[in-house]
N, C-alpha and C positions, 0 to 999 in steps of 0.2 A: 039206173041209167039205161037208156035205150041204145041200140046199135048206132043210130044216127048221132046221138050225143057223143058217143065214143069217137065216131068218124070225125066230128067237129073238133074234138080235143086232139086227135091224131093229126089232122091237117094243120091245126094251129101250131102244135109243138114242133112238127117237122117242117113247118113253113111251106106247105104245099097248098097252093091257091087254086085248087081244082074243085069245082062244084059238082063234078060228076063222079066222085068217089062213092063206091058202094061196098058192101061186104064182100062182093065177088071180085073187086079190083085186085089184079095181080100186082104185087109190089114191084116185081122186076120190070113191069111196063111203065113205071114212073121214072121220069128223068131224074127226079130228086132222090131216088132210092140208092144212096151211096153209103159208104162206111160211116160218114158223119151222122146220117139219119138213122142208120142201124143203131148207132150208139145212143142217139136221141130217143129212139124207141125203147131201148133197154132202160134208159134213165126214166122215161115216162112211166113205164110199167113198175119200176122200183118205187118211185116217189108216190105215185097215185094209188097203186094196187098192192104194193109190198111183194111184188113178184120179181125174183132175180132169174133172168134167163142166162143159160150157158150159151156158148157159141154154137154148140150142137143143136140146142133147142131153137136158137135164132135161125139156124140153117133150115129147120123144118117148117118155118113160117113162110108161106108163099102168098097168102091173101090176107086181107083185113079180117075176114072171117076166122082164119087160123089164129089171129091174135085174140079175137073175142072168145074163141073156144078155150084158149090158154088161160084167159082171165077167169072164165067160168060164169055160169048162169047166176051165181050168187050176186054178182055185181052188174051184169048186163042182161037185160031181158030180150 
């Protein structure tokens, strides 16, 4: 999976209709980045990648790149 494919999945799951998302996008800059979408991200990572984030780990995620790093290069190129 490429980074762009992940961004597409991310935006679809969190219902973010922005076409300008990049790996450098700061999540706090998104109007949609609220507690519901944080939970949606945690669900996405669990269902698709079998990654369970703690609230502390979630707090350390600031950009889409941070999510990709957490998933690891085995899944995303």
